[in-house]
N, C-alpha and C positions, 0 to 999 in steps of 0.2 A: 309443502316450503312454508318455514317460518322465517320473516323477516323483522330484526330488531335495527334499530336506529339510536343514535346516541348524539348529542352535541356536546363539547367541552370547550374552554379556551386553549388556542394555542398560544402557548406561551414561552417560546423559544428567546432565549437572551440574545444568542450568535446571528451575525447577519447572514452566516454562509447557509443556516438552515431555511431563513425565508427567501433566499437565492433559490437553493434547489426543490425546495416544496411549494411551487407556483400552483396558481390556482386552476393549472391546466393538466397538472400532473396527479397521478393516483396513486396510493400504496395498495399491495393486496398480499394477502397471506392465506393458504389453502390449508385443512385439515382431512387427513386421510385414513382409511381402515388397513396400509401399508404402503409399500414401496413398487408395488407392480401396478402399472397402468391396465392390465389386462383381467387380474383377478381381485383387485380391490378397488374402493371408490372414494371419490371426495364427499365427506357431509357437510362442510361448512367453510364457506368463503367468507373472508373480511376484506373490506376498503376502507380506506381512509382518503379523505378529502380535505381541501382548505377553502374557505370562505371567508377572505379578510382574516381576521385574527379567531376565526372559528375552526375546530377542526371536527369534520362530521365522520362518523365511523359507522358503516351499514354491513351486516351482517346477514348471509342467506345460509340458511340451515334444513338439511335435509333429514325430515323425522324418521325416514326410513329411506331404504335404497330405492324405491320407486320415485323418489321425490329427486334424486341425482340429476336428472334431465332440466328440472326446473330450477335449481340452483345454478347450473351451468349456464342456461340462457338467460337467466336474470344476471348474472355476473357479465357475460358478454355483451348485454344491452347497457348496462352501466358504464363500463370502460370505452363504450363507443362514443361517450360524450367528451372523450380526453384525449389529450396528445401524447403523452408517455407514461409509462410504468415504473414504479419503484416497487423492490421486492428485496428480501434476505434470502439468497441462494434461490431465487426466482428462475434463473437462467438454465440451471442445472436440474432443478426438480419440479417446481410449481408449474412453468410454462409446458413442458414435456409432459407432465402429468395431466394435465387439462386438456391440451392437444390430442392425447390417447382417450380418455373418456369421450372426447366430442367427436372423434372418429368412430368409437363405440356406439354411440347413438345417432350417426349421421347429422351431428349437429355442425353447421359452418361456424369457422371461426377465422380471426386474422390476425392472431395474436403476434405474427413475426412482422407485421408491419409497424408494431409501436416502438420508437425509441425506449429501451430498458436499461434503467439504472439499478443494478444489481449490487445493495451493499455488501453481501458476503465477498463479491469478486474485489469489489475496492478497497474493503479494508482487510484482505487475504494476507498480506505483506505485513501489515501492523501488528500482528500476533508477537512478533520478537520485539520489535521496537517498544511495544507498552509491556513487555513481560507477561502476557497473558497464557493461562495452561493449555486453554483450546481456541477455537474460532467460532463457538456457538453464540447466537446473539443475544443469550441470557449472560454470557461472560463479558459480552461488549457492554451490556448493559449495566452490570454490577461495577464495572469499571466506573463508569460516570455517576456511580453513585444511587441507581433506582432502585426501587425496593416493589417488588411485584407481592401481589396477592397469590397468584397461581403456583403451587406449589407442584404441578404436573408435567411431564414431557409429553409429545405428542405419541410417544409409544405407551405411555400409561392411560391415554385416553382413549386410545382403541378400544379397550376392554369396557370402559365406561361407557361409549357410545354403542357397543353391542348390548348391552344390558339395558342401555336407553330404549332401543329399538324396541324390546320384548316387555319392559315395564317403564315407559315414559314417567321420569318425574321430575320436580321443578329442582331439586337438590342435584342430580346427576345433570340436568340440561345446564344449571348455573354453571357447573364445573367446565362444559365443553365450551360457552360462550365466553367465559373469561379469560380462558387460555388464548382464545383469538384474538379477544378483545386487545389483551395485554400485550402480543406480538406486534398487533397494527401500531398501538401507542409507543410501543418501546423503538420500534423503527422510526417514528419520526422523532425521538430523541437522540438517535445515534448519529443524525445527519451534522450534529457539531464534529464529530469525528473525522471528517473532512478536512479538519484545520490541519490535522497531521498528514495527511495524504497531499495538501495543497503545498506543504512546506517541501515534501520531495519531489513535486513537478515543478519547483523553482519559483513559488511565489513569495519571495523574500529580497532583500536587498543586503547587501555586505555592509554594516553599520560601521565597524572597525576591525582592526586587528592590533597583536600584539604578539613578542614573544616573551616566553616566561622560561625560566631557568629553577628546575626542581632537584630534589635530591632521591635517589632510587633507593630500592629495596638493600641493595648491596652497599650502600653508603655513597656512591658514586653521584654525578651530576651530569644530568639530561634536559635538553631543551625540547619545548613545544611550541608550535604555532596555533595561536588562538583566534578564531573567527568568530565575531559578534555578529548573529543576523538578526534583523528586523523583519517579523514575520508581517506575511498580508493579513492572516487571521490569528487570533488568539486561540492557542489550545486549550481544551475545556480544562484539563488536569496537567500538572508537572510530569515531564516524562526525562529518563536517562537511560541511555543505552551505550554500552563499548562493546568493541569487536577487536581484537588483536590490540594495537596500540592506540587505537582512533576510539574518542571519546564525543557522544553527543547528549547535550540537555538542554532543555526546554521550559520556559515558564511564562505563561501569557502570551505576549506579543514578542518574545526575545528566545533566541536558542543563541549557544555558544559550542562551536565545535572546535576540538582539541586534537592536532594532529602532530606526529612527532618529527622534529627535526634531525636529519643527519650533518654531523661536522666532522669531516674529513676529506678522502680521497677517494674518487668514483673516476670511472672510465668511460668515454665514447666512444662506440663501437662503430667505424665506417662501415655503410652498406655495401660497399663494392671492395669486399676484400681483395679481389683478383687485381686491383691497380695497385696494391701496395707492397711495401717491403716491411717487414718486422726487424727491428733493432734490439737485440737482447741484452746487449751494454746498459741502452737507454731506455730499455721496457716500453717503448713505443712504437708506433707505425709511420711511415711517411709514403708520400706518393711517388709511384715510379719515376716521376720526372724529376724528382730530388734525390732518388735514393740512386741514380745514376752516379753520383758525386762521391757516394760511399762505398769504401772498399769492400769486395764481396765477402770478405771473411767476418764482416761486423753486420751482415744482413743477410735476412733469408727470407724466401715467400710468405707473407704473411698468409694465415689462415683466419677462418671467422672468428675464433676466439682470441686471434693476438692481433687482431685488426683494430687497434685502439689508441687513444691518447688519453692522458689523465687529467683530472683537474681536481683541485684542492678548493673545498668552500662549505657552503651551508646548503642542502638540498631537502625538498618534500618530495613523498611519494606519490606514485601515480600508478594505478593498475594496467592502464592502456595510455600510449603516449600520446595524450592530449595537450602536452606543453613541449613545446622542443627548444633546445635539443635535449633528448632524453640519456640520461646517465644511468650504468649499472656497476655493482660489484662485480660480477661474472657474466659471460656471454649467455648463460642459459637461465639466466635470473628469470622470474617471471616479473617482479616489480621492476618498475623504470623509475628513475628519481630525475626532477629537473631543478635547477637552480634558483635559490633564494634570492633574486635581485631586486634593483630598485624599480626597474619597468614591470614586473610583476606586481609589484606592492602598490604600485602607482596607478594600476588599471583595473578600473571596477568590472570591467567586464572579464578578463582573466580571473580575478579574483572570486566572481561568481561562478565562472565556467568549473574552477577548480573545486568551489564547495558543492556544486553539482555531482561531481564527478565521485566525492567523498561519499555523499550522502546516499546516491544509487548504490554504491558498494556496501554501506552499513546495511541497507534496508532491502536489496534486491528488487525494490519497485522500478518497473520500467520506465526510461526516459519518456518525457509525453513527446 
């Protein structure tokens, strides 16, 4: 087994990286000769820890398959000194793989006992928001502007490692170590991406709101509601994202959320339609207690789709009825609307609740 150690400055400029990468947490990444725990092996394990403003990277390398149990034991011994794990896709790959290889050798491990922050899992839904082509670690790194020296994939390195086992050379060894080294270093740089994730978890305040009238593509006019959000953490790169009629853009510690306003008439559907009559001449439903005074010729038993009252005004959309009363165009419509009232505009709680509702719908990120 060969062990290499490095010390470099930890120079993150954002507070969230320092909060997440504590001195009791450890990054790790493995390099393997394949995906199967039964028929392939792990040949390199890299770890990253922090002491003050210094990043320590440690790599355990198996020069051949016989050294695999040594690097597994060395890795387990090292992480036993820490309280939590950080990885990229470790919950789905690295941890199950290490556990499988430990079972193969009869090595005891307690990986499930550690709290585990998997960056891939946390950033999974950010792909569409950041307009990335895929969810690979190198893609997230490139978005942040990092430049790697390593040009190989993990798959490429399998052949290089197998050649190294037969004919060890410093050149091929350097390629193997460099890839893993930059994986560890790259993960520490990705922590700043949590600023986007925290936005969708509600770490913001509604700073202001406004209504804007604009010209549509066909020459008409439409209105939109704009919420300005003050973010808890500055995003590392500006971003913009739209879906249907909604639009979100952010820069540093501010984001703007644009939402279409519907101006016109909508219907409020009463839930207990069996207690109502529908008045075709007036196109509305009234309760039975009042309908008794209406001539039978001018009333019919209400159905779910005809049990409504109409209202004219300005409305905002909602996918579920988080703000009541909810209005619809027709009974079976999935989108509900609520009236844009002074009460809503004067309530910070309602403004934030609604902003969160729209953000979750845009991102697909689960609510906290």
